VOBA-1610 file (N, C-alpha, C; in pm, whole numbers, padded with zeros to 5 digits, always signed):
BEGIN
Met-08327+03988+07187Met-08325+04111+07173Met-08341+04198+07288Ser-08286+04264+07348Ser-08279+04333+07454Ser-08351+04488+07448Ser-08450+04548+07510Ser-08496+04628+07517Ser-08398+04752+07571Asn-08421+04867+07544Asn-08358+05011+07600Asn-08403+05043+07700Pro-08332+05026+07831Pro-08367+05084+07950Pro-08431+05226+07919Asp-08332+05291+07866Asp-08407+05461+07843Asp-08532+05471+07809Thr-08539+05377+07687Thr-08694+05417+07615Thr-08789+05361+07687Gly-08772+05241+07803Gly-08886+05190+07859Gly-08897+05293+08008Gly-08796+05359+08030Gly-08814+05475+08128Gly-08897+05562+08077Arg-08875+05617+07971Arg-08937+05710+07912Arg-09104+05731+07886Tyr-09119+05590+07848Tyr-09264+05536+07821Tyr-09323+05524+07970Ala-09249+05465+08069Ala-09312+05467+08209Ala-09361+05627+08223Glu-09280+05701+08219Glu-09272+05841+08277Glu-09415+05887+08205Arg-09423+05871+08050Arg-09545+05934+07983Arg-09661+05884+08036Leu-09633+05751+08065Leu-09753+05667+08103Leu-09814+05722+08246Ala-09735+05741+08342Ala-09776+05792+08463Ala-09826+05935+08433Ala-09765+06055+08371Ala-09803+06169+08346Ala-09948+06150+08283Arg-09968+06061+08186Arg-10104+06051+08144Arg-10195+06004+08228Arg-10152+05898+08322Arg-10257+05876+08426Arg-10265+05993+08524Ser-10178+06070+08581Ser-10189+06174+08637Ser-10298+06258+08578Arg-10274+06302+08444Arg-10374+06393+08398Arg-10500+06362+08407Val-10543+06251+08377Val-10670+06168+08382Val-10717+06177+08492Leu-10622+06145+08617Leu-10691+06156+08733Leu-10736+06297+08785Arg-10623+06393+08763Arg-10688+06520+08776Arg-10789+06587+08739Trp-10833+06517+08625Trp-10951+06572+08546Trp-11077+06513+08597Leu-11049+06376+08650Leu-11195+06298+08684Leu-11190+06349+08867Gly-11096+06395+08929Gly-11125+06397+09068Gly-11043+06498+09129Arg-10962+06588+09068Arg-10873+06659+09093Arg-10749+06640+09226His-10786+06509+09273His-10677+06457+09361His-10627+06333+09314Glu-10529+06291+09298Glu-10488+06152+09271Glu-10514+06061+09337Gly-10609+05940+09297Gly-10651+05845+09344Gly-10778+05846+09413Asn-10832+05977+09400Asn-10989+05975+09484Asn-11046+05990+09367Ala-11150+05895+09336Ala-11253+05856+09232Ala-11383+05915+09287Gly-11398+05908+09414Gly-11510+05997+09449Gly-11553+06126+09431Asp-11440+06223+09443Asp-11424+06324+09399Asp-11460+06369+09224Gly-11407+06271+09138Gly-11427+06284+09023Gly-11585+06260+08975Val-11656+06163+09029Val-11798+06135+09005Val-11878+06216+09073Phe-11836+06267+09202Phe-11919+06413+09228Phe-11900+06517+09110Arg-11766+06520+09058Arg-11770+06640+08982Arg-11839+06644+08851Trp-11859+06516+08822Trp-11939+06477+08679Trp-12072+06463+08712Phe-12117+06469+08817Phe-12266+06455+08855Phe-12315+06630+08838Thr-12242+06693+08940Thr-12288+06808+08970Thr-12263+06894+08797Ala-12163+06877+08726Ala-12158+06907+08599Ala-12283+06892+08485Ala-12323+06774+08531Ala-12454+06703+08462Ala-12545+06800+08505Phe-12576+06819+08604Phe-12707+06897+08658Phe-12673+07036+08627Ser-12541+07107+08605Ser-12533+07241+08525Ser-12569+07245+08405Leu-12519+07133+08343Leu-12528+07148+08193Leu-12684+07102+08141Gly-12743+07036+08243Gly-12926+07010+08248Gly-12969+07122+08245Met-12958+07231+08360Met-13046+07360+08359Met-12999+07451+08211Ile-12886+07421+08173Ile-12871+07505+08037Ile-12944+07442+07920Val-12927+07325+07924Val-13044+07258+07850Val-13189+07256+07860Leu-13233+07294+07956Leu-13376+07318+07990Leu-13385+07446+07936Leu-13315+07531+07982Leu-13330+07664+07934Leu-13336+07684+07786Leu-13267+07649+07707Leu-13228+07640+07562Leu-13372+07572+07515Ala-13394+07449+07573Ala-13524+07372+07531Ala-13663+07456+07527Met-13677+07527+07647Met-13795+07608+07652Met-13815+07735+07580Ile-13647+07765+07533Ile-13655+07879+07438Ile-13681+07848+07273Val-13664+07720+07253Val-13676+07663+07136Val-13815+07630+07102Glu-13882+07573+07213Glu-14006+07554+07204Glu-14129+07656+07202Leu-14075+07761+07278Leu-14127+07870+07260Leu-14130+07931+07147Thr-14042+07949+07077Thr-14018+07990+06932Thr-14092+07916+06846Arg-14092+07784+06827Arg-14154+07702+06751Arg-14298+07723+06752Ala-14334+07721+06872Ala-14493+07770+06888Ala-14545+07893+06862Ser-14458+07992+06868Ser-14470+08128+06814Ser-14426+08155+06649Gly-14404+08030+06580Gly-14368+08040+06423Gly-14494+08144+06342Pro-14632+08092+06351Pro-14710+08148+06294Pro-14726+08302+06330Ser-14725+08348+06438Ser-14752+08460+06490Ser-14623+08542+06448Leu-14504+08506+06437Leu-14394+08558+06407Leu-14375+08609+06286Ser-14434+08521+06202Ser-14416+08549+06029Ser-14518+08595+06014His-14651+08625+06063His-14748+08692+05998His-14755+08832+06053Phe-14719+08846+06176Phe-14718+08990+06225Phe-14598+09062+06229Gly-14457+08958+06252Gly-14318+09035+06243Gly-14331+09111+06386Leu-14241+09224+06372Leu-14205+09309+06500Leu-14332+09389+06544Gly-14432+09409+06440Gly-14565+09487+06427Gly-14626+09405+06580Phe-14607+09283+06593Phe-14669+09246+06704Phe-14662+09285+06833Leu-14511+09346+06863Leu-14479+09391+06985Leu-14537+09549+07001Val-14592+09621+06909Val-14613+09749+06919Val-14755+09753+06865Gly-14819+09632+06869Gly-14958+09649+06789Gly-15067+09646+06950Thr-15146+09719+06926Thr-15246+09761+07033Thr-15391+09696+07013Asp-15419+09620+06943Asp-15562+09555+06888Asp-15538+09428+06928Trp-15634+09330+07015Trp-15639+09193+07030Trp-15781+09170+07035Asp-15810+09094+06903Asp-15916+09071+06854Asp-15922+08932+06803Pro-15965+08845+06872Pro-15985+08707+06815Pro-16061+08687+06707Val-16169+08760+06680Val-16259+08767+06619Val-16194+08779+06436Arg-16125+08928+06438Arg-16064+08931+06330Arg-15921+08882+06313Glu-15852+08782+06417Glu-15747+08757+06392Glu-15632+08841+06379Asn-15641+08950+06483Asn-15553+09071+06477Asn-15519+09089+06624Tyr-15408+09061+06592Tyr-15324+09059+06770Tyr-15230+09143+06778Gly-15204+09202+06888Gly-15096+09334+06958Gly-15090+09297+07087Ala-14934+09277+07124Ala-14882+09256+07254Ala-14861+09403+07334Leu-14875+09501+07279Leu-14822+09626+07357Leu-14907+09675+07475Pro-15027+09640+07479Pro-15128+09660+07608Pro-15076+09588+07737Phe-15072+09432+07686Phe-15001+09352+07775Phe-14894+09377+07836Ile-14793+09428+07747Ile-14657+09476+07793Ile-14646+09578+07894Tyr-14751+09670+07842Tyr-14773+09778+07929Tyr-14823+09761+08059Gly-14916+09674+08085Gly-14968+09662+08172Gly-14878+09589+08268Thr-14795+09481+08228Thr-14711+09433+08305Thr-14613+09505+08366Ile-14535+09617+08280Ile-14434+09694+08340Ile-14483+09782+08443Val-14595+09839+08407Val-14646+09955+08491Val-14702+09891+08629Ser-14778+09777+08630Ser-14828+09726+08732Ser-14712+09694+08843Ser-14597+09640+08782Ser-14482+09615+08849Ser-14419+09709+08902Ile-14385+09817+08823Ile-14358+09942+08878Ile-14412+10006+08994Ile-14549+10003+08983Ile-14653+10037+09104Ile-14623+09948+09242Ala-14571+09824+09214Ala-14552+09729+09323Ala-14409+09765+09383Leu-14308+09797+09303Leu-14190+09840+09356Leu-14233+09991+09439Val-14297+10066+09378Val-14296+10191+09434Val-14356+10193+09571Ile-14471+10093+09596Ile-14519+10058+09715Ile-14452+10009+09809Ala-14387+09871+09755Ala-14325+09789+09814Ala-14195+09806+09904Val-14119+09851+09827Val-13968+09896+09848Val-13944+09951+09961Pro-13990+10079+10006Pro-13982+10153+10108Pro-14062+10084+10258Ile-14162+10007+10229Ile-14226+09940+10336Ile-14085+09836+10358Ala-14064+09755+10278Ala-13994+09641+10306Ala-13845+09700+10353Leu-13790+09793+10316Leu-13660+09860+10367Leu-13690+09897+10505Gly-13813+09947+10547Gly-13811+10002+10671Gly-13857+09868+10749Val-13911+09768+10731Val-13933+09660+10821Val-13751+09587+10823Ala-13698+09565+10703Ala-13572+09529+10744Ala-13481+09607+10827Ile-13493+09729+10822Ile-13389+09808+10897Ile-13440+09799+11050Phe-13565+09767+11077Phe-13635+09741+11218Phe-13600+09651+11279Leu-13600+09524+11182Leu-13578+09407+11232Leu-13402+09374+11287Ser-13347+09418+11172Ser-13206+09412+11171Ser-13117+09492+11278Glu-13173+09622+11294Glu-13106+09748+11351Glu-13158+09772+11487Leu-13312+09801+11476Leu-13363+09859+11606Leu-13462+09753+11682Cys-13519+09637+11632Cys-13603+09549+11704Cys-13520+09487+11819Pro-13573+09478+11938Pro-13518+09408+12050Pro-13521+09251+12003Ala-13416+09197+12045Ala-13369+09045+11990Ala-13511+08976+12032Ala-13581+08994+12140Ala-13701+08890+12175Ala-13812+08911+12056Leu-13825+09029+12005Leu-13947+09022+11912Leu-13897+09017+11760Ala-13763+09023+11732Ala-13700+08995+11586Ala-13743+08878+11531Arg-13748+08799+11612Arg-13731+08637+11548Arg-13915+08648+11518Pro-14018+08664+11601Pro-14142+08630+11571Pro-14187+08724+11467Leu-14141+08833+11468Leu-14178+08942+11381Leu-14129+08897+11226Gly-14034+08853+11210Gly-13973+08811+11091Gly-14021+08692+11048Phe-14060+08611+11141Phe-14154+08497+11088Phe-14270+08558+11053Leu-14338+08633+11094Leu-14475+08706+11061Leu-14460+08750+10901Val-14341+08821+10890Val-14335+08864+10766Val-14317+08769+10674Glu-14249+08679+10664Glu-14226+08568+10589Glu-14340+08498+10580Leu-14414+08464+10664Leu-14524+08405+10648Leu-14655+08439+10549Ile-14626+08584+10503Ile-14697+08660+10408Ile-14686+08578+10285Ala-14545+08555+10268Ala-14501+08518+10135Ala-14584+08343+10136Ala-14629+08299+10208Ala-14662+08169+10203Ala-14827+08185+10176Ile-14897+08292+10182Ile-15035+08291+10133Ile-15054+08269+09999Pro-15118+08175+09946Pro-15139+08126+09802Pro-15196+08266+09737Ser-15174+08275+09614Ser-15204+08373+09529Ser-15352+08408+09524Val-15384+08273+09528Val-15565+08287+09473Val-15640+08365+09600Val-15581+08316+09740Val-15654+08386+09843Val-15598+08527+09825Leu-15499+08583+09785Leu-15467+08743+09795Leu-15562+08786+09703Gly-15610+08717+09593Gly-15673+08737+09478Gly-15809+08768+09508Leu-15853+08672+09600Leu-15995+08676+09671Leu-16006+08805+09756Trp-15932+08824+09840Trp-15888+08929+09957Trp-15887+09057+09849Gly-15849+09072+09757Gly-15856+09177+09686Gly-15994+09211+09603Ile-16060+09112+09545Ile-16199+09128+09511Ile-16296+09173+09621Phe-16287+09103+09722Phe-16382+09135+09837Phe-16360+09231+09950Val-16243+09286+09968Val-16186+09353+10064Val-16117+09492+09972Leu-16028+09477+09926Leu-15939+09581+09861Leu-16010+09651+09772Ala-16092+09600+09662Ala-16125+09662+09549Ala-16262+09723+09601Pro-16337+09698+09695Pro-16470+09793+09737Pro-16400+09883+09823Val-16279+09884+09907Val-16234+09999+09988Val-16182+10104+09865Leu-16106+10060+09781Leu-16068+10165+09662Leu-16166+10239+09584Arg-16267+10175+09577Arg-16397+10217+09457Arg-16485+10294+09577Thr-16476+10260+09707Thr-16575+10357+09774Thr-16491+10497+09832Trp-16359+10442+09895Trp-16331+10580+09945Trp-16186+10613+09898Ile-16066+10561+09834Ile-15952+10583+09813Ile-15981+10669+09681Gln-16009+10592+09565Gln-16017+10617+09444Gln-16116+10755+09418Pro-16249+10770+09487Pro-16314+10876+09446Pro-16213+11027+09527Phe-16166+11002+09627Phe-16079+11098+09684Phe-15978+11154+09585Leu-15861+11042+09534Leu-15782+11076+09450Leu-15853+11162+09313His-15957+11085+09247His-16005+11156+09136His-16043+11304+09204Asp-16105+11326+09293Asp-16200+11460+09345Asp-16049+11550+09361Asn-15961+11520+09428Asn-15861+11614+09440Asn-15735+11620+09351Phe-15707+11486+09271Phe-15618+11517+09193Phe-15641+11487+09039Gly-15800+11461+09022Gly-15831+11445+08883Gly-15754+11473+08768Trp-15708+11624+08808Trp-15654+11669+08700Trp-15521+11633+08645Leu-15462+11526+08722Leu-15354+11459+08680Leu-15398+11338+08592Pro-15303+11324+08498Pro-15358+11181+08404Pro-15359+11060+08464Leu-15294+11048+08576Leu-15280+10903+08681Leu-15408+10877+08730Phe-15488+10985+08793Phe-15605+10984+08853Phe-15727+11025+08784Asp-15748+11032+08648Asp-15842+11097+08572Asp-15915+10944+08515Gly-16009+10941+08586Gly-16128+10827+08505Gly-16212+10797+08641Thr-16275+10678+08571Thr-16407+10658+08665Thr-16342+10538+08766Pro-16395+10565+08898Pro-16335+10473+09033Pro-16387+10327+08994His-16330+10241+08958His-16398+10119+08925His-16372+10008+09052Gly-16241+10035+09127Gly-16207+09947+09216Gly-16105+09857+09187Val-16168+09755+09089Val-16039+09675+09028Val-15994+09765+08920Gly-15860+09710+08891Gly-15791+09799+08775Gly-15626+09805+08807Met-15572+09897+08752Met-15447+09895+08740Met-15386+09938+08880Met-15455+10019+08969Met-15405+10054+09126Met-15421+09915+09188Cys-15514+09861+09193Cys-15556+09750+09257Cys-15465+09638+09242Gly-15427+09583+09087Gly-15336+09511+09073Gly-15199+09531+09131Gly-15185+09660+09134Gly-15024+09695+09179Gly-15027+09672+09319Ile-15125+09689+09400Ile-15111+09699+09550Ile-15111+09551+09564Ile-15200+09474+09483Ile-15151+09328+09550Ile-15036+09294+09482Leu-14998+09311+09395Leu-14827+09272+09357Leu-14736+09316+09471Ala-14775+09457+09533Ala-14671+09500+09643Ala-14668+09429+09744Ile-14814+09365+09800Ile-14797+09279+09924Ile-14738+09149+09897Met-14770+09083+09770Met-14667+08949+09723Met-14542+08952+09736Ile-14466+09091+09706Ile-14335+09099+09686Ile-14260+09137+09789Leu-14340+09207+09885Leu-14305+09257+10023Leu-14225+09171+10102Pro-14284+09048+10131Pro-14204+08968+10218Pro-14043+08928+10161Thr-14057+08898+10007Thr-13921+08870+09953Thr-13821+08975+09977Val-13858+09119+09939Val-13772+09223+09952Val-13722+09239+10097Ala-13832+09211+10181Ala-13811+09247+10358Ala-13703+09153+10374Ser-13733+09021+10351Ser-13647+08917+10404Ser-13498+08902+10364Val-13469+08908+10241Val-13345+08910+10184Val-13283+09048+10219Ser-13348+09181+10224Ser-13251+09295+10260Ser-13250+09271+10425Arg-13287+09210+10504Arg-13306+09185+10621Arg-13165+09102+10679Asp-13148+09021+10574Asp-13035+08908+10586Asp-12922+08980+10544Val-12926+09082+10423Val-12810+09136+10386Val-12768+09234+10490Leu-12862+09287+10546Leu-12820+09428+10642Leu-12752+09330+10802Arg-12793+09210+10824Arg-12724+09143+10914Arg-12595+09080+10901Ala-12601+09085+10758Ala-12441+09039+10748Ala-12316+09143+10767Val-12376+09293+10739Val-12281+09360+10758Val-12205+09367+10889Pro-12079+09366+10902Pro-11985+09325+10997Pro-12027+09444+11108Gln-12021+09389+11225Gln-12056+09439+11369Gln-11942+09558+11365Ala-11830+09543+11346Ala-11717+09643+11359Ala-11770+09765+11291Gln-11825+09772+11182Gln-11868+09910+11105Gln-11978+09976+11184Arg-12081+09919+11268Arg-12159+09991+11328Arg-12085+10048+11452Glu-12018+09982+11517Glu-11934+10020+11633Glu-11837+10137+11625Gly-11760+10129+11492Gly-11680+10233+11450Gly-11759+10337+11459Ala-11886+10367+11369Ala-11951+10476+11355Ala-12004+10520+11473Leu-12022+10465+11566Leu-12112+10478+11689Leu-11967+10581+11783Ala-11873+10498+11771Ala-11756+10556+11858Ala-11715+10679+11779Leu-11759+10715+11662Leu-11700+10845+11615Leu-11811+10960+11631Gly-11932+10911+11719Gly-12041+11015+11754Gly-12153+10987+11669Ala-12155+10911+11568Ala-12278+10908+11513Ala-12401+10852+11582Thr-12502+10910+11532Thr-12634+10837+11597Thr-12677+10728+11543Arg-12797+10673+11598Arg-12813+10514+11528Arg-12876+10539+11404Trp-12950+10646+11358Trp-12973+10698+11236Trp-12863+10706+11143Glu-12766+10774+11178Glu-12659+10814+11100Glu-12582+10707+11068Thr-12581+10610+11180Thr-12518+10468+11140Thr-12574+10375+11027Val-12690+10369+11032Val-12777+10301+10930Val-12780+10343+10821Arg-12796+10499+10806Arg-12783+10576+10659Arg-12654+10578+10583Arg-12531+10606+10675Arg-12431+10644+10605Arg-12311+10508+10625Val-12363+10406+10702Val-12254+10292+10705Val-12342+10179+10681Val-12446+10136+10748Val-12478+09999+10694Val-12564+10000+10570Leu-12638+10089+10536Leu-12697+10084+10386Leu-12615+10088+10279Pro-12500+10178+10280Pro-12402+10153+10172Pro-12326+10037+10168Phe-12289+09952+10297Phe-12204+09874+10297Phe-12287+09726+10221Ala-12452+09758+10227Ala-12526+09637+10198Ala-12597+09667+10076Arg-12584+09784+10009Arg-12639+09833+09870Arg-12662+09742+09770Ser-12553+09671+09736Ser-12539+09566+09639Ser-12634+09460+09662Gly-12649+09409+09773Gly-12771+09304+09829Gly-12887+09361+09841Ile-12928+09471+09844Ile-13062+09565+09875Ile-13082+09538+09708Val-13025+09601+09632Val-13043+09588+09472Val-13103+09471+09427Gly-13017+09359+09495Gly-13037+09240+09424Gly-13181+09189+09474Ala-13219+09222+09611Ala-13333+09194+09646Ala-13446+09256+09598Ile-13441+09368+09564Ile-13519+09451+09487Ile-13576+09397+09346Ile-13445+09364+09287Ile-13454+09286+09183Ile-13530+09159+09168Leu-13492+09101+09253Leu-13574+08954+09264Leu-13738+08978+09317Gly-13761+09068+09364Gly-13887+09137+09410Gly-13976+09159+09254Leu-13893+09224+09182Leu-13953+09261+09064Leu-13969+09135+08970Gly-13887+09049+08978Gly-13878+08918+08887Gly-14031+08860+08918Arg-14046+08892+09068Arg-14174+08779+09092Arg-14286+08869+09038Ala-14294+09004+09046Ala-14383+09107+09034Ala-14423+09059+08869Leu-14316+09049+08786Leu-14332+09044+08637Leu-14430+08905+08607Gly-14398+08784+08695Gly-14457+08657+08649Gly-14553+08643+08710Glu-14613+08722+08809Glu-14730+08678+08885Glu-14847+08656+08789Thr-14946+08582+08823Thr-15051+08529+08758Thr-15185+08547+08794Met-15229+08474+08910Met-15359+08428+08960Met-15414+08563+09035Ala-15340+08604+09116Ala-15393+08729+09211Ala-15407+08848+09129Ile-15283+08868+09021Ile-15320+09013+08937Ile-15446+08969+08847Thr-15467+08868+08805Thr-15574+08859+08726Thr-15739+08855+08777Met-15714+08851+08895Met-15821+08849+08941Met-15885+09000+09001Val-15776+09089+08985Val-15791+09224+09049Val-15780+09340+08926Ile-15709+09305+08830Ile-15665+09436+08724Ile-15773+09450+08637Gly-15882+09375+08646Gly-15994+09425+08536Gly-15980+09359+08374Asn-15866+09292+08336Asn-15875+09225+08226Asn-15918+09285+08086Arg-15875+09391+08070Arg-15915+09500+07954Arg-15783+09505+07864Ala-15769+09500+07757Ala-15653+09520+07667Ala-15647+09645+07630Glu-15629+09759+07705Glu-15601+09886+07678Glu-15510+09949+07726Ile-15457+10049+07676Ile-15346+10116+07758Ile-15387+10269+07769Ser-15393+10294+07896Ser-15427+10384+07976Ser-15331+10458+08091Ala-15345+10603+08069Ala-15253+10638+08161Ala-15302+10659+08312Ser-15432+10627+08323Ser-15520+10642+08454Ser-15469+10495+08543Leu-15453+10510+08649Leu-15417+10394+08723Leu-15566+10354+08790Leu-15677+10415+08759Leu-15802+10355+08787Leu-15875+10293+08704Asp-15824+10289+08573Asp-15875+10220+08467Asp-15848+10072+08443Pro-15909+09972+08397Pro-15861+09842+08414Pro-15752+09821+08326Ser-15682+09717+08316Ser-15564+09686+08240Ser-15551+09503+08234Tyr-15392+09481+08169Tyr-15425+09358+08147Tyr-15264+09337+08146Thr-15206+09210+08198Thr-15093+09169+08201Thr-15039+09058+08090Met-14921+09008+08045Met-14866+08930+07990Met-14916+08779+08028Ala-14925+08779+08178Ala-14922+08644+08236Ala-15114+08637+08227Ser-15164+08702+08270Ser-15291+08722+08276Ser-15355+08667+08138Val-15321+08722+08010Val-15431+08679+07914Val-15384+08532+07872Ile-15237+08510+07887Ile-15207+08345+07865Ile-15278+08270+07965Ala-15322+08292+08091Ala-15402+08199+08177Ala-15548+08220+08141Asn-15583+08346+08105Asn-15730+08336+08059Asn-15762+08266+07952Glu-15670+08277+07819Glu-15718+08250+07684Glu-15678+08123+07631Phe-15577+08071+07686Phe-15494+07965+07661Phe-15592+07843+07620Thr-15662+07823+07702Thr-15753+07686+07717Thr-15894+07708+07614Glu-15884+07833+07608Glu-16009+07876+07502Glu-15977+07917+07348Ala-15833+07927+07339Ala-15779+07952+07177Ala-15823+07834+07092Ser-15901+07871+06983Ser-15934+07783+06897Ser-15874+07748+06749Thr-15810+07881+06731Thr-15726+07875+06620Thr-15562+07895+06604Ala-15534+07821+06526Ala-15367+07832+06547Ala-15294+07947+06551Leu-15308+08066+06493Leu-15290+08205+06516Leu-15294+08274+06649His-15407+08236+06704His-15434+08245+06832His-15350+08212+06931Leu-15348+08072+06922Leu-15239+07985+07018Leu-15092+08048+06990Ser-15071+08051+06879Ser-14942+08105+06854Ser-14880+08248+06891Ser-15002+08335+06913Ser-14999+08469+06940Ser-14977+08477+07095Leu-15044+08388+07174Leu-15036+08343+07317Leu-14907+08313+07330Ala-14827+08215+07269Ala-14705+08138+07257Ala-14612+08279+07272Glu-14630+08376+07168Glu-14548+08474+07159Glu-14538+08556+07259Ile-14649+08596+07328Ile-14652+08657+07453Ile-14563+08589+07563Gly-14576+08447+07595Gly-14501+08389+07672Gly-14336+08402+07624Leu-14333+08396+07498Leu-14179+08404+07467Leu-14120+08555+07495Val-14181+08664+07477Val-14175+08810+07527Val-14158+08782+07665Leu-14244+08729+07763Leu-14235+08752+07894Leu-14122+08665+07959Phe-14075+08563+07869Phe-13953+08496+07883Phe-13841+08568+07873Gly-13844+08660+07733Gly-13738+08723+07720Gly-13721+08863+07834Val-13816+08930+07867Val-13814+09014+07960Val-13756+08947+08099Thr-13792+08851+08132Thr-13776+08804+08262Thr-13602+08787+08238Leu-13556+08701+08147Leu-13420+08683+08114Leu-13324+08801+08111Leu-13403+08895+08031Leu-13323+09052+08019Leu-13322+09117+08176Leu-13409+09079+08252Leu-13424+09144+08384Leu-13329+09079+08461Asn-13295+08942+08448Asn-13212+08881+08547Asn-13053+08908+08487Val-13001+08948+08375Val-12898+09005+08316Val-12867+09124+08376Phe-12975+09200+08362Phe-12955+09352+08400Phe-12923+09348+08541Ala-12996+09260+08619Ala-12980+09262+08777Ala-12829+09217+08794Arg-12791+09132+08733Arg-12627+09094+08778Arg-12548+09223+08739Leu-12555+09297+08612Leu-12488+09397+08586Leu-12499+09477+08710Leu-12630+09511+08729Leu-12654+09639+08832Leu-12584+09589+08976Val-12588+09473+09015Val-12554+09459+09122Val-12380+09449+09144Trp-12304+09427+09022Trp-12205+09415+09000Trp-12142+09557+09011Arg-12222+09636+08935Arg-12185+09774+08936Arg-12174+09832+09075Val-12287+09823+09118Val-12325+09898+09278Val-12200+09826+09392Ala-12161+09699+09361Ala-12093+09634+09443Ala-11934+09685+09419Arg-11897+09756+09328Arg-11776+09807+09267Arg-11758+09912+09331Gly-11888+10015+09348Gly-11867+10136+09421Gly-11816+10247+09313Pro-11845+10372+09362Pro-11795+10469+09253Pro-11679+10512+09214Ser-11577+10464+09302Ser-11424+10479+09258Ser-11377+10357+09203Gly-11446+10248+09160Gly-11418+10146+09074Gly-11354+10028+09137Gly-11330+10024+09306Gly-11303+09911+09377Gly-11447+09858+09448Arg-11424+09740+09510Arg-11528+09678+09570Arg-11578+09757+09681Thr-11701+09753+09726Thr-11738+09836+09850Thr-11728+09721+09965
//
């Protein structure tokens, strides 16, 4: 019995097409299996990060189960934190975390942008590298060392000189109404500002250096001054990267634990005064997790961790949207 040549030819073509599809899936290029292995390894790493993120969410949610079922959404707006009566509310810690981070941004962002502009636009080349290294060196200081410096140096200076001056001259404002303690919201915000300053400055400097030199030369050729070139050409061109640097610094400020725990006062109260002690979500977890003796207490701390995780996740999503929006420009096209 003889086989049909047409049928055999079509079968060979289908087999070759199937082999080609498999090879394209594995390695993009026919006959290159190494690319396929590399592709699968990198895909596994990316999938592993997603699995790790989901596992953290699942575990935090599981550990927060008793608190979620007992307090419900009232946990987020509750103001009492009383382990004796088993009454827990996270609002003072959410407030302390957000306000201290905002203070850090208000202090650090102008200084960091000034440093970045000087290093990238104005500083002589011989000094730019060592000065940039010194700025980045601040990021290498352990947070506990900054906390000790805050306790022994910054807090006494604030208590003796700065806070009494603010209270005497601006005490009619709620921000400066209170007793100068040294440690408190103001001290914690300043410590956070010192910690995020090198991050914002370094990233912003790199972004400004990435602006094409032709942009600067064109503005100077049209008669713009050095400051006008920076303000009207360089900064608008790099604004998406600068926004990303600021959000990156804010992310670190929200999650910082040790340094701010040592100087913020650790009192679960909501006060408009920057002179009063406060508390953050990371600080209460660090201070009380090892001492929590009841299941509800542990679950409440785990729920605070879940809230902090959610805030950080939402911040990153918001940062991506903000950078995308800024990069598109006001007219809808990319800048």
